[in-house]
PyMOL commands that place a pseudoatom at each C-alpha (Angstrom):
pseudoatom trace, name=CA, resn=MET, resi=1, chain=A, elem=C, hetatm=0, pos=[-0.002, 0.000, 0.010]
pseudoatom trace, name=CA, resn=SER, resi=2, chain=A, elem=C, hetatm=0, pos=[1.451, 3.358, -0.960]
pseudoatom trace, name=CA, resn=SER, resi=3, chain=A, elem=C, hetatm=0, pos=[2.073, 5.817, 1.752]
pseudoatom trace, name=CA, resn=SER, resi=4, chain=A, elem=C, hetatm=0, pos=[-0.179, 8.392, 0.176]
pseudoatom trace, name=CA, resn=LEU, resi=5, chain=A, elem=C, hetatm=0, pos=[-3.111, 5.970, 0.066]
pseudoatom trace, name=CA, resn=ARG, resi=6, chain=A, elem=C, hetatm=0, pos=[-2.500, 4.843, 3.624]
pseudoatom trace, name=CA, resn=ASP, resi=7, chain=A, elem=C, hetatm=0, pos=[-2.165, 8.371, 4.866]
pseudoatom trace, name=CA, resn=GLN, resi=8, chain=A, elem=C, hetatm=0, pos=[-5.425, 9.380, 3.180]
pseudoatom trace, name=CA, resn=LEU, resi=9, chain=A, elem=C, hetatm=0, pos=[-7.328, 6.388, 4.657]
pseudoatom trace, name=CA, resn=LEU, resi=10, chain=A, elem=C, hetatm=0, pos=[-5.945, 7.156, 8.085]
pseudoatom trace, name=CA, resn=GLN, resi=11, chain=A, elem=C, hetatm=0, pos=[-6.828, 10.752, 7.831]
pseudoatom trace, name=CA, resn=LEU, resi=12, chain=A, elem=C, hetatm=0, pos=[-10.431, 9.980, 6.655]
pseudoatom trace, name=CA, resn=GLY, resi=13, chain=A, elem=C, hetatm=0, pos=[-10.743, 7.611, 9.551]
pseudoatom trace, name=CA, resn=LEU, resi=14, chain=A, elem=C, hetatm=0, pos=[-11.800, 4.808, 7.217]
pseudoatom trace, name=CA, resn=VAL, resi=15, chain=A, elem=C, hetatm=0, pos=[-9.141, 2.455, 8.642]
pseudoatom trace, name=CA, resn=ASN, resi=16, chain=A, elem=C, hetatm=0, pos=[-6.934, 2.428, 11.712]
pseudoatom trace, name=CA, resn=LYS, resi=17, chain=A, elem=C, hetatm=0, pos=[-3.217, 1.816, 11.977]
pseudoatom trace, name=CA, resn=ALA, resi=18, chain=A, elem=C, hetatm=0, pos=[-3.580, -1.886, 12.783]
pseudoatom trace, name=CA, resn=GLN, resi=19, chain=A, elem=C, hetatm=0, pos=[-5.614, -2.460, 9.655]
pseudoatom trace, name=CA, resn=VAL, resi=20, chain=A, elem=C, hetatm=0, pos=[-2.947, -0.638, 7.578]
pseudoatom trace, name=CA, resn=ASN, resi=21, chain=A, elem=C, hetatm=0, pos=[-0.190, -2.841, 9.071]
pseudoatom trace, name=CA, resn=GLU, resi=22, chain=A, elem=C, hetatm=0, pos=[-2.010, -6.024, 8.434]
pseudoatom trace, name=CA, resn=ALA, resi=23, chain=A, elem=C, hetatm=0, pos=[-2.728, -4.998, 4.771]
pseudoatom trace, name=CA, resn=GLU, resi=24, chain=A, elem=C, hetatm=0, pos=[1.025, -4.254, 4.285]
pseudoatom trace, name=CA, resn=ARG, resi=25, chain=A, elem=C, hetatm=0, pos=[2.031, -7.600, 5.716]
pseudoatom trace, name=CA, resn=GLN, resi=26, chain=A, elem=C, hetatm=0, pos=[-0.376, -9.431, 3.379]
pseudoatom trace, name=CA, resn=GLN, resi=27, chain=A, elem=C, hetatm=0, pos=[1.001, -7.495, 0.399]
pseudoatom trace, name=CA, resn=GLN, resi=28, chain=A, elem=C, hetatm=0, pos=[4.612, -8.382, 1.399]
pseudoatom trace, name=CA, resn=ARG, resi=29, chain=A, elem=C, hetatm=0, pos=[3.683, -12.046, 1.487]
pseudoatom trace, name=CA, resn=ARG, resi=30, chain=A, elem=C, hetatm=0, pos=[2.112, -11.869, -1.980]
pseudoatom trace, name=CA, resn=GLU, resi=31, chain=A, elem=C, hetatm=0, pos=[5.075, -10.112, -3.373]
pseudoatom trace, name=CA, resn=ARG, resi=32, chain=A, elem=C, hetatm=0, pos=[7.664, -12.479, -1.952]
pseudoatom trace, name=CA, resn=PRO, resi=33, chain=A, elem=C, hetatm=0, pos=[8.977, -14.882, -4.727]
pseudoatom trace, name=CA, resn=PRO, resi=34, chain=A, elem=C, hetatm=0, pos=[8.333, -18.605, -4.241]
pseudoatom trace, name=CA, resn=PRO, resi=35, chain=A, elem=C, hetatm=0, pos=[11.337, -20.953, -3.552]
pseudoatom trace, name=CA, resn=ARG, resi=36, chain=A, elem=C, hetatm=0, pos=[12.801, -22.776, -6.598]
pseudoatom trace, name=CA, resn=ALA, resi=37, chain=A, elem=C, hetatm=0, pos=[12.202, -26.496, -6.812]
pseudoatom trace, name=CA, resn=GLY, resi=38, chain=A, elem=C, hetatm=0, pos=[15.472, -28.616, -6.739]
pseudoatom trace, name=CA, resn=ARG, resi=39, chain=A, elem=C, hetatm=0, pos=[16.261, -31.136, -9.448]
pseudoatom trace, name=CA, resn=THR, resi=40, chain=A, elem=C, hetatm=0, pos=[15.253, -34.671, -8.673]
pseudoatom trace, name=CA, resn=GLY, resi=41, chain=A, elem=C, hetatm=0, pos=[15.352, -38.063, -10.531]
pseudoatom trace, name=CA, resn=ALA, resi=42, chain=A, elem=C, hetatm=0, pos=[17.902, -40.024, -12.357]
pseudoatom trace, name=CA, resn=PRO, resi=43, chain=A, elem=C, hetatm=0, pos=[21.035, -38.371, -13.782]
pseudoatom trace, name=CA, resn=GLY, resi=44, chain=A, elem=C, hetatm=0, pos=[20.971, -37.725, -17.406]
pseudoatom trace, name=CA, resn=LYS, resi=45, chain=A, elem=C, hetatm=0, pos=[17.297, -36.939, -17.357]
pseudoatom trace, name=CA, resn=ALA, resi=46, chain=A, elem=C, hetatm=0, pos=[16.337, -33.352, -17.745]
pseudoatom trace, name=CA, resn=GLN, resi=47, chain=A, elem=C, hetatm=0, pos=[13.530, -31.925, -15.678]
pseudoatom trace, name=CA, resn=GLY, resi=48, chain=A, elem=C, hetatm=0, pos=[10.579, -31.786, -17.883]
pseudoatom trace, name=CA, resn=SER, resi=49, chain=A, elem=C, hetatm=0, pos=[8.474, -29.499, -15.846]
pseudoatom trace, name=CA, resn=GLN, resi=50, chain=A, elem=C, hetatm=0, pos=[9.160, -25.729, -15.809]
pseudoatom trace, name=CA, resn=SER, resi=51, chain=A, elem=C, hetatm=0, pos=[9.067, -23.626, -12.699]
pseudoatom trace, name=CA, resn=PRO, resi=52, chain=A, elem=C, hetatm=0, pos=[5.643, -22.144, -11.933]
pseudoatom trace, name=CA, resn=GLN, resi=53, chain=A, elem=C, hetatm=0, pos=[4.993, -18.560, -12.779]
pseudoatom trace, name=CA, resn=PRO, resi=54, chain=A, elem=C, hetatm=0, pos=[4.840, -16.181, -9.829]
pseudoatom trace, name=CA, resn=ARG, resi=55, chain=A, elem=C, hetatm=0, pos=[1.349, -14.970, -8.913]
pseudoatom trace, name=CA, resn=GLN, resi=56, chain=A, elem=C, hetatm=0, pos=[0.516, -11.367, -9.658]
pseudoatom trace, name=CA, resn=PRO, resi=57, chain=A, elem=C, hetatm=0, pos=[0.028, -9.340, -6.487]
pseudoatom trace, name=CA, resn=GLN, resi=58, chain=A, elem=C, hetatm=0, pos=[-3.585, -8.642, -5.795]
pseudoatom trace, name=CA, resn=PRO, resi=59, chain=A, elem=C, hetatm=0, pos=[-4.387, -5.078, -4.623]
pseudoatom trace, name=CA, resn=PRO, resi=60, chain=A, elem=C, hetatm=0, pos=[-5.518, -5.033, -1.070]
pseudoatom trace, name=CA, resn=ARG, resi=61, chain=A, elem=C, hetatm=0, pos=[-9.208, -4.770, -0.460]
pseudoatom trace, name=CA, resn=GLN, resi=62, chain=A, elem=C, hetatm=0, pos=[-10.167, -1.457, 0.887]
pseudoatom trace, name=CA, resn=PRO, resi=63, chain=A, elem=C, hetatm=0, pos=[-12.036, -1.941, 4.131]
pseudoatom trace, name=CA, resn=GLN, resi=64, chain=A, elem=C, hetatm=0, pos=[-15.599, -0.903, 4.176]
pseudoatom trace, name=CA, resn=PRO, resi=65, chain=A, elem=C, hetatm=0, pos=[-16.107, 2.359, 6.154]
pseudoatom trace, name=CA, resn=PRO, resi=66, chain=A, elem=C, hetatm=0, pos=[-17.902, 1.721, 9.321]
pseudoatom trace, name=CA, resn=ARG, resi=67, chain=A, elem=C, hetatm=0, pos=[-21.604, 2.702, 9.214]
pseudoatom trace, name=CA, resn=GLN, resi=68, chain=A, elem=C, hetatm=0, pos=[-22.309, 5.747, 10.986]
pseudoatom trace, name=CA, resn=SER, resi=69, chain=A, elem=C, hetatm=0, pos=[-25.380, 5.511, 13.091]
pseudoatom trace, name=CA, resn=GLN, resi=70, chain=A, elem=C, hetatm=0, pos=[-27.872, 8.107, 12.217]
pseudoatom trace, name=CA, resn=PRO, resi=71, chain=A, elem=C, hetatm=0, pos=[-28.861, 10.437, 15.024]
pseudoatom trace, name=CA, resn=PRO, resi=72, chain=A, elem=C, hetatm=0, pos=[-32.297, 9.895, 16.292]
pseudoatom trace, name=CA, resn=ARG, resi=73, chain=A, elem=C, hetatm=0, pos=[-34.936, 12.155, 14.795]
pseudoatom trace, name=CA, resn=ALA, resi=74, chain=A, elem=C, hetatm=0, pos=[-35.897, 14.897, 17.060]
pseudoatom trace, name=CA, resn=THR, resi=75, chain=A, elem=C, hetatm=0, pos=[-39.649, 14.665, 17.713]
pseudoatom trace, name=CA, resn=ALA, resi=76, chain=A, elem=C, hetatm=0, pos=[-41.439, 17.840, 17.516]
pseudoatom trace, name=CA, resn=ALA, resi=77, chain=A, elem=C, hetatm=0, pos=[-42.514, 18.837, 20.985]
pseudoatom trace, name=CA, resn=LYS, resi=78, chain=A, elem=C, hetatm=0, pos=[-46.190, 19.664, 21.305]
pseudoatom trace, name=CA, resn=PRO, resi=79, chain=A, elem=C, hetatm=0, pos=[-46.649, 23.176, 22.447]
pseudoatom trace, name=CA, resn=HIS, resi=80, chain=A, elem=C, hetatm=0, pos=[-48.156, 23.204, 25.898]
pseudoatom trace, name=CA, resn=PRO, resi=81, chain=A, elem=C, hetatm=0, pos=[-51.228, 25.372, 26.265]
pseudoatom trace, name=CA, resn=ALA, resi=82, chain=A, elem=C, hetatm=0, pos=[-50.589, 28.757, 27.690]
pseudoatom trace, name=CA, resn=PRO, resi=83, chain=A, elem=C, hetatm=0, pos=[-51.751, 29.025, 31.228]
pseudoatom trace, name=CA, resn=ALA, resi=84, chain=A, elem=C, hetatm=0, pos=[-54.892, 30.938, 31.631]
pseudoatom trace, name=CA, resn=SER, resi=85, chain=A, elem=C, hetatm=0, pos=[-54.422, 34.530, 32.838]
pseudoatom trace, name=CA, resn=HIS, resi=86, chain=A, elem=C, hetatm=0, pos=[-55.634, 35.076, 36.302]
pseudoatom trace, name=CA, resn=THR, resi=87, chain=A, elem=C, hetatm=0, pos=[-55.732, 38.866, 35.829]
pseudoatom trace, name=CA, resn=GLY, resi=88, chain=A, elem=C, hetatm=0, pos=[-59.258, 38.846, 34.309]
pseudoatom trace, name=CA, resn=GLN, resi=89, chain=A, elem=C, hetatm=0, pos=[-62.402, 37.226, 35.511]
pseudoatom trace, name=CA, resn=HIS, resi=90, chain=A, elem=C, hetatm=0, pos=[-63.296, 34.063, 33.556]
pseudoatom trace, name=CA, resn=GLN, resi=91, chain=A, elem=C, hetatm=0, pos=[-66.373, 34.495, 31.436]
pseudoatom trace, name=CA, resn=PRO, resi=92, chain=A, elem=C, hetatm=0, pos=[-68.370, 31.150, 30.878]
pseudoatom trace, name=CA, resn=ARG, resi=93, chain=A, elem=C, hetatm=0, pos=[-69.417, 30.560, 27.338]
pseudoatom trace, name=CA, resn=ALA, resi=94, chain=A, elem=C, hetatm=0, pos=[-73.152, 29.968, 26.678]
pseudoatom trace, name=CA, resn=ASN, resi=95, chain=A, elem=C, hetatm=0, pos=[-73.931, 26.437, 25.602]
pseudoatom trace, name=CA, resn=PRO, resi=96, chain=A, elem=C, hetatm=0, pos=[-76.374, 26.353, 22.642]
pseudoatom trace, name=CA, resn=ALA, resi=97, chain=A, elem=C, hetatm=0, pos=[-77.602, 22.898, 23.641]
pseudoatom trace, name=CA, resn=SER, resi=98, chain=A, elem=C, hetatm=0, pos=[-78.441, 24.031, 27.159]
pseudoatom trace, name=CA, resn=ALA, resi=99, chain=A, elem=C, hetatm=0, pos=[-80.242, 27.115, 25.854]
pseudoatom trace, name=CA, resn=ALA, resi=100, chain=A, elem=C, hetatm=0, pos=[-82.344, 24.983, 23.504]
pseudoatom trace, name=CA, resn=GLN, resi=101, chain=A, elem=C, hetatm=0, pos=[-83.085, 22.513, 26.231]
pseudoatom trace, name=CA, resn=ALA, resi=102, chain=A, elem=C, hetatm=0, pos=[-84.210, 25.235, 28.596]
pseudoatom trace, name=CA, resn=ALA, resi=103, chain=A, elem=C, hetatm=0, pos=[-86.557, 26.787, 25.853]
pseudoatom trace, name=CA, resn=LYS, resi=104, chain=A, elem=C, hetatm=0, pos=[-87.968, 23.307, 25.278]
pseudoatom trace, name=CA, resn=ILE, resi=105, chain=A, elem=C, hetatm=0, pos=[-88.649, 22.831, 29.010]
pseudoatom trace, name=CA, resn=ALA, resi=106, chain=A, elem=C, hetatm=0, pos=[-90.364, 26.216, 29.113]
pseudoatom trace, name=CA, resn=ARG, resi=107, chain=A, elem=C, hetatm=0, pos=[-92.565, 25.371, 26.156]
pseudoatom trace, name=CA, resn=ASP, resi=108, chain=A, elem=C, hetatm=0, pos=[-93.559, 22.032, 27.623]
pseudoatom trace, name=CA, resn=LEU, resi=109, chain=A, elem=C, hetatm=0, pos=[-94.429, 23.640, 30.997]
pseudoatom trace, name=CA, resn=ALA, resi=110, chain=A, elem=C, hetatm=0, pos=[-96.640, 26.210, 29.198]
pseudoatom trace, name=CA, resn=ILE, resi=111, chain=A, elem=C, hetatm=0, pos=[-98.449, 23.520, 27.310]
pseudoatom trace, name=CA, resn=SER, resi=112, chain=A, elem=C, hetatm=0, pos=[-98.838, 21.436, 30.435]
pseudoatom trace, name=CA, resn=GLN, resi=113, chain=A, elem=C, hetatm=0, pos=[-100.267, 24.485, 32.248]
pseudoatom trace, name=CA, resn=LYS, resi=114, chain=A, elem=C, hetatm=0, pos=[-102.870, 25.064, 29.506]
pseudoatom trace, name=CA, resn=GLN, resi=115, chain=A, elem=C, hetatm=0, pos=[-103.851, 21.495, 29.448]
pseudoatom trace, name=CA, resn=ARG, resi=116, chain=A, elem=C, hetatm=0, pos=[-104.287, 21.466, 33.253]
pseudoatom trace, name=CA, resn=VAL, resi=117, chain=A, elem=C, hetatm=0, pos=[-106.416, 24.617, 33.172]
pseudoatom trace, name=CA, resn=LYS, resi=118, chain=A, elem=C, hetatm=0, pos=[-108.599, 23.088, 30.470]
pseudoatom trace, name=CA, resn=ALA, resi=119, chain=A, elem=C, hetatm=0, pos=[-108.974, 19.836, 32.414]
pseudoatom trace, name=CA, resn=GLU, resi=120, chain=A, elem=C, hetatm=0, pos=[-109.995, 21.813, 35.521]
pseudoatom trace, name=CA, resn=LYS, resi=121, chain=A, elem=C, hetatm=0, pos=[-112.505, 23.764, 33.574]
pseudoatom trace, name=CA, resn=ARG, resi=122, chain=A, elem=C, hetatm=0, pos=[-114.108, 20.610, 32.102]
pseudoatom trace, name=CA, resn=ALA, resi=123, chain=A, elem=C, hetatm=0, pos=[-114.238, 19.071, 35.570]
pseudoatom trace, name=CA, resn=ARG, resi=124, chain=A, elem=C, hetatm=0, pos=[-116.036, 22.192, 37.042]
pseudoatom trace, name=CA, resn=HIS, resi=125, chain=A, elem=C, hetatm=0, pos=[-118.439, 22.233, 34.085]
pseudoatom trace, name=CA, resn=ALA, resi=126, chain=A, elem=C, hetatm=0, pos=[-119.297, 18.569, 34.659]
pseudoatom trace, name=CA, resn=GLU, resi=127, chain=A, elem=C, hetatm=0, pos=[-119.905, 19.187, 38.372]
pseudoatom trace, name=CA, resn=ILE, resi=128, chain=A, elem=C, hetatm=0, pos=[-122.141, 22.177, 37.707]
pseudoatom trace, name=CA, resn=LYS, resi=129, chain=A, elem=C, hetatm=0, pos=[-124.156, 20.256, 35.126]
pseudoatom trace, name=CA, resn=GLN, resi=130, chain=A, elem=C, hetatm=0, pos=[-124.564, 17.363, 37.502]
pseudoatom trace, name=CA, resn=LEU, resi=131, chain=A, elem=C, hetatm=0, pos=[-125.828, 19.665, 40.341]
pseudoatom trace, name=CA, resn=ILE, resi=132, chain=A, elem=C, hetatm=0, pos=[-128.349, 21.382, 37.985]
pseudoatom trace, name=CA, resn=GLU, resi=133, chain=A, elem=C, hetatm=0, pos=[-129.718, 18.058, 36.647]
pseudoatom trace, name=CA, resn=GLN, resi=134, chain=A, elem=C, hetatm=0, pos=[-130.141, 16.638, 40.100]
pseudoatom trace, name=CA, resn=HIS, resi=135, chain=A, elem=C, hetatm=0, pos=[-131.771, 19.652, 41.759]
pseudoatom trace, name=CA, resn=VAL, resi=136, chain=A, elem=C, hetatm=0, pos=[-133.506, 21.679, 38.937]
pseudoatom trace, name=CA, resn=VAL, resi=137, chain=A, elem=C, hetatm=0, pos=[-137.092, 22.644, 39.663]
pseudoatom trace, name=CA, resn=ALA, resi=138, chain=A, elem=C, hetatm=0, pos=[-139.450, 21.856, 36.825]
pseudoatom trace, name=CA, resn=ARG, resi=139, chain=A, elem=C, hetatm=0, pos=[-141.392, 24.720, 35.281]
pseudoatom trace, name=CA, resn=PRO, resi=140, chain=A, elem=C, hetatm=0, pos=[-144.789, 24.456, 33.716]
pseudoatom trace, name=CA, resn=ILE, resi=141, chain=A, elem=C, hetatm=0, pos=[-145.089, 24.718, 29.943]
pseudoatom trace, name=CA, resn=GLU, resi=142, chain=A, elem=C, hetatm=0, pos=[-148.158, 26.903, 30.185]
pseudoatom trace, name=CA, resn=GLY, resi=143, chain=A, elem=C, hetatm=0, pos=[-147.729, 29.151, 33.123]
pseudoatom trace, name=CA, resn=GLU, resi=144, chain=A, elem=C, hetatm=0, pos=[-147.372, 32.764, 34.136]
pseudoatom trace, name=CA, resn=ALA, resi=145, chain=A, elem=C, hetatm=0, pos=[-144.780, 34.861, 32.324]
pseudoatom trace, name=CA, resn=TYR, resi=146, chain=A, elem=C, hetatm=0, pos=[-141.931, 36.078, 34.643]
pseudoatom trace, name=CA, resn=ASN, resi=147, chain=A, elem=C, hetatm=0, pos=[-139.765, 38.821, 33.325]
pseudoatom trace, name=CA, resn=PHE, resi=148, chain=A, elem=C, hetatm=0, pos=[-136.300, 39.682, 34.727]
pseudoatom trace, name=CA, resn=LEU, resi=149, chain=A, elem=C, hetatm=0, pos=[-133.176, 41.464, 33.588]
pseudoatom trace, name=CA, resn=ASP, resi=150, chain=A, elem=C, hetatm=0, pos=[-130.080, 39.622, 32.438]
pseudoatom trace, name=CA, resn=GLY, resi=151, chain=A, elem=C, hetatm=0, pos=[-127.560, 42.413, 32.132]
pseudoatom trace, name=CA, resn=THR, resi=152, chain=A, elem=C, hetatm=0, pos=[-129.236, 44.989, 30.017]
pseudoatom trace, name=CA, resn=LYS, resi=153, chain=A, elem=C, hetatm=0, pos=[-131.694, 42.590, 28.319]
pseudoatom trace, name=CA, resn=ILE, resi=154, chain=A, elem=C, hetatm=0, pos=[-135.202, 41.578, 29.503]
pseudoatom trace, name=CA, resn=ARG, resi=155, chain=A, elem=C, hetatm=0, pos=[-135.701, 37.839, 29.627]
pseudoatom trace, name=CA, resn=GLN, resi=156, chain=A, elem=C, hetatm=0, pos=[-138.842, 35.807, 30.294]
pseudoatom trace, name=CA, resn=ILE, resi=157, chain=A, elem=C, hetatm=0, pos=[-139.658, 32.313, 31.740]
pseudoatom trace, name=CA, resn=ARG, resi=158, chain=A, elem=C, hetatm=0, pos=[-142.871, 30.506, 32.607]
pseudoatom trace, name=CA, resn=ILE, resi=159, chain=A, elem=C, hetatm=0, pos=[-143.574, 29.761, 36.220]
pseudoatom trace, name=CA, resn=ASP, resi=160, chain=A, elem=C, hetatm=0, pos=[-146.588, 28.866, 38.380]
pseudoatom trace, name=CA, resn=PRO, resi=161, chain=A, elem=C, hetatm=0, pos=[-147.968, 31.100, 41.213]
pseudoatom trace, name=CA, resn=THR, resi=162, chain=A, elem=C, hetatm=0, pos=[-146.074, 29.013, 43.879]
pseudoatom trace, name=CA, resn=GLN, resi=163, chain=A, elem=C, hetatm=0, pos=[-142.793, 29.385, 42.150]
pseudoatom trace, name=CA, resn=ARG, resi=164, chain=A, elem=C, hetatm=0, pos=[-143.453, 33.172, 41.869]
pseudoatom trace, name=CA, resn=LEU, resi=165, chain=A, elem=C, hetatm=0, pos=[-143.855, 33.348, 45.645]
pseudoatom trace, name=CA, resn=GLN, resi=166, chain=A, elem=C, hetatm=0, pos=[-140.720, 31.333, 46.115]
pseudoatom trace, name=CA, resn=LEU, resi=167, chain=A, elem=C, hetatm=0, pos=[-138.725, 33.636, 43.797]
pseudoatom trace, name=CA, resn=THR, resi=168, chain=A, elem=C, hetatm=0, pos=[-140.014, 36.670, 45.664]
pseudoatom trace, name=CA, resn=SER, resi=169, chain=A, elem=C, hetatm=0, pos=[-139.049, 35.202, 49.072]
pseudoatom trace, name=CA, resn=GLY, resi=170, chain=A, elem=C, hetatm=0, pos=[-135.588, 34.187, 47.815]
pseudoatom trace, name=CA, resn=GLU, resi=171, chain=A, elem=C, hetatm=0, pos=[-136.193, 30.378, 48.153]
pseudoatom trace, name=CA, resn=LEU, resi=172, chain=A, elem=C, hetatm=0, pos=[-135.677, 29.886, 44.360]
pseudoatom trace, name=CA, resn=LEU, resi=173, chain=A, elem=C, hetatm=0, pos=[-133.200, 31.553, 42.101]
pseudoatom trace, name=CA, resn=ILE, resi=174, chain=A, elem=C, hetatm=0, pos=[-132.892, 31.724, 38.350]
pseudoatom trace, name=CA, resn=LEU, resi=175, chain=A, elem=C, hetatm=0, pos=[-129.562, 30.511, 36.974]
pseudoatom trace, name=CA, resn=ARG, resi=176, chain=A, elem=C, hetatm=0, pos=[-128.326, 30.648, 33.409]
pseudoatom trace, name=CA, resn=PHE, resi=177, chain=A, elem=C, hetatm=0, pos=[-126.162, 27.668, 32.227]
pseudoatom trace, name=CA, resn=ASP, resi=178, chain=A, elem=C, hetatm=0, pos=[-125.253, 26.522, 28.750]
pseudoatom trace, name=CA, resn=GLY, resi=179, chain=A, elem=C, hetatm=0, pos=[-127.498, 29.221, 27.295]
pseudoatom trace, name=CA, resn=ARG, resi=180, chain=A, elem=C, hetatm=0, pos=[-130.625, 28.082, 29.228]
pseudoatom trace, name=CA, resn=TYR, resi=181, chain=A, elem=C, hetatm=0, pos=[-132.378, 29.356, 32.398]
pseudoatom trace, name=CA, resn=HIS, resi=182, chain=A, elem=C, hetatm=0, pos=[-133.071, 27.039, 35.364]
pseudoatom trace, name=CA, resn=LEU, resi=183, chain=A, elem=C, hetatm=0, pos=[-134.931, 27.302, 38.569]
pseudoatom trace, name=CA, resn=LEU, resi=184, chain=A, elem=C, hetatm=0, pos=[-132.823, 26.091, 41.483]
pseudoatom trace, name=CA, resn=PRO, resi=185, chain=A, elem=C, hetatm=0, pos=[-133.033, 26.188, 45.199]
pseudoatom trace, name=CA, resn=ALA, resi=186, chain=A, elem=C, hetatm=0, pos=[-130.964, 29.037, 46.737]
pseudoatom trace, name=CA, resn=GLU, resi=187, chain=A, elem=C, hetatm=0, pos=[-128.596, 26.573, 48.466]
pseudoatom trace, name=CA, resn=ILE, resi=188, chain=A, elem=C, hetatm=0, pos=[-127.809, 24.757, 45.179]
pseudoatom trace, name=CA, resn=ALA, resi=189, chain=A, elem=C, hetatm=0, pos=[-127.353, 27.986, 43.391]
pseudoatom trace, name=CA, resn=ALA, resi=190, chain=A, elem=C, hetatm=0, pos=[-124.814, 29.051, 45.973]
pseudoatom trace, name=CA, resn=ARG, resi=191, chain=A, elem=C, hetatm=0, pos=[-122.903, 25.731, 45.390]
pseudoatom trace, name=CA, resn=VAL, resi=192, chain=A, elem=C, hetatm=0, pos=[-122.881, 26.448, 41.702]
pseudoatom trace, name=CA, resn=ARG, resi=193, chain=A, elem=C, hetatm=0, pos=[-121.508, 29.923, 42.223]
pseudoatom trace, name=CA, resn=GLU, resi=194, chain=A, elem=C, hetatm=0, pos=[-118.698, 28.524, 44.330]
pseudoatom trace, name=CA, resn=ARG, resi=195, chain=A, elem=C, hetatm=0, pos=[-117.471, 26.516, 41.333]
pseudoatom trace, name=CA, resn=ASP, resi=196, chain=A, elem=C, hetatm=0, pos=[-117.929, 29.354, 38.772]
pseudoatom trace, name=CA, resn=GLU, resi=197, chain=A, elem=C, hetatm=0, pos=[-118.595, 32.972, 39.934]
pseudoatom trace, name=CA, resn=ARG, resi=198, chain=A, elem=C, hetatm=0, pos=[-119.242, 34.082, 36.312]
pseudoatom trace, name=CA, resn=ILE, resi=199, chain=A, elem=C, hetatm=0, pos=[-122.502, 32.209, 36.098]
pseudoatom trace, name=CA, resn=PHE, resi=200, chain=A, elem=C, hetatm=0, pos=[-125.556, 34.478, 36.063]
pseudoatom trace, name=CA, resn=VAL, resi=201, chain=A, elem=C, hetatm=0, pos=[-127.892, 34.121, 38.990]
pseudoatom trace, name=CA, resn=HIS, resi=202, chain=A, elem=C, hetatm=0, pos=[-131.084, 36.186, 39.383]
pseudoatom trace, name=CA, resn=SER, resi=203, chain=A, elem=C, hetatm=0, pos=[-132.944, 36.627, 42.661]
pseudoatom trace, name=CA, resn=GLY, resi=204, chain=A, elem=C, hetatm=0, pos=[-136.578, 37.825, 42.743]
pseudoatom trace, name=CA, resn=VAL, resi=205, chain=A, elem=C, hetatm=0, pos=[-136.219, 39.473, 46.084]
pseudoatom trace, name=CA, resn=ALA, resi=206, chain=A, elem=C, hetatm=0, pos=[-136.933, 43.150, 45.800]
pseudoatom trace, name=CA, resn=THR, resi=207, chain=A, elem=C, hetatm=0, pos=[-134.021, 45.337, 46.792]
pseudoatom trace, name=CA, resn=VAL, resi=208, chain=A, elem=C, hetatm=0, pos=[-134.640, 48.124, 49.239]
pseudoatom trace, name=CA, resn=THR, resi=209, chain=A, elem=C, hetatm=0, pos=[-133.680, 51.567, 47.958]
pseudoatom trace, name=CA, resn=ALA, resi=210, chain=A, elem=C, hetatm=0, pos=[-133.190, 54.804, 49.720]
pseudoatom trace, name=CA, resn=PRO, resi=211, chain=A, elem=C, hetatm=0, pos=[-136.430, 56.747, 50.076]
pseudoatom trace, name=CA, resn=VAL, resi=212, chain=A, elem=C, hetatm=0, pos=[-136.926, 59.623, 47.552]
pseudoatom trace, name=CA, resn=ASN, resi=213, chain=A, elem=C, hetatm=0, pos=[-138.325, 62.992, 48.518]
pseudoatom trace, name=CA, resn=ALA, resi=214, chain=A, elem=C, hetatm=0, pos=[-141.890, 63.263, 47.249]
pseudoatom trace, name=CA, resn=ALA, resi=215, chain=A, elem=C, hetatm=0, pos=[-141.218, 66.805, 45.970]
pseudoatom trace, name=CA, resn=ASP, resi=216, chain=A, elem=C, hetatm=0, pos=[-138.408, 65.465, 43.780]
pseudoatom trace, name=CA, resn=ASP, resi=217, chain=A, elem=C, hetatm=0, pos=[-140.180, 62.292, 42.624]
pseudoatom trace, name=CA, resn=PRO, resi=218, chain=A, elem=C, hetatm=0, pos=[-142.181, 62.876, 39.366]
pseudoatom trace, name=CA, resn=TYR, resi=219, chain=A, elem=C, hetatm=0, pos=[-144.009, 59.587, 39.893]
pseudoatom trace, name=CA, resn=ALA, resi=220, chain=A, elem=C, hetatm=0, pos=[-145.070, 60.171, 43.493]
pseudoatom trace, name=CA, resn=ALA, resi=221, chain=A, elem=C, hetatm=0, pos=[-148.687, 60.575, 42.495]
pseudoatom trace, name=CA, resn=PHE, resi=222, chain=A, elem=C, hetatm=0, pos=[-148.704, 57.118, 40.792]
pseudoatom trace, name=CA, resn=VAL, resi=223, chain=A, elem=C, hetatm=0, pos=[-149.045, 54.252, 43.269]
pseudoatom trace, name=CA, resn=VAL, resi=224, chain=A, elem=C, hetatm=0, pos=[-147.580, 50.854, 42.156]
pseudoatom trace, name=CA, resn=PRO, resi=225, chain=A, elem=C, hetatm=0, pos=[-149.817, 48.028, 43.366]
pseudoatom trace, name=CA, resn=ASP, resi=226, chain=A, elem=C, hetatm=0, pos=[-148.106, 45.215, 45.357]
pseudoatom trace, name=CA, resn=ASP, resi=227, chain=A, elem=C, hetatm=0, pos=[-149.575, 42.522, 43.169]
pseudoatom trace, name=CA, resn=LEU, resi=228, chain=A, elem=C, hetatm=0, pos=[-148.241, 43.928, 39.851]
pseudoatom trace, name=CA, resn=ILE, resi=229, chain=A, elem=C, hetatm=0, pos=[-146.996, 41.244, 37.459]
pseudoatom trace, name=CA, resn=TRP, resi=230, chain=A, elem=C, hetatm=0, pos=[-144.845, 42.377, 34.569]
for i in range(1, 230): cmd.bond("trace and resi %d" % i, "trace and resi %d" % (i + 1))
show_as sticks, trace
zoom trace
């Protein structure tokens, strides 16, 4: 091995000094001439075989450079989330799902409330209807006409003389229910009004009014009989 090649390999670090020495020894062995073979056999006979040709020196194999281990790949470090600042007050974010759920609950409660009110109204209506059907006083088809005021309108029903006296004394009352007028005892009419105060009830008892000065009353000269039927 030439000195220039050896020095280059050593400088590059491809071989070490021991490898260079071993390569030089192997090269010297190959370049050393082989020993000549002595003559043998009977005298007078010439050696027929010729001496072998010396082997051509083979160039030394260049050692493979050691594999350099690749450095491990640096894994990209995940950025840590920045700590929340404690200087300001944390503002919670509104959750759309929670808002929609709250709105649905509110709608359901409103619907349930309406249904409950309707159910209570139907129950009261059924109780009133049952009270009237059980305690209504039958009126004659052909009887005396009895006129009374329902608001601002004059209404009329047929009653007998006994029922007229009972209306005048307050024992019977006229009650309007489902667009019809019924005669009911005063106690039953009071129970009906407990369930629905909006039901119209008429009493035949005359109300006492404050006396009017005769000088100011234009009808003072006209006496109204007690047995007037209108």
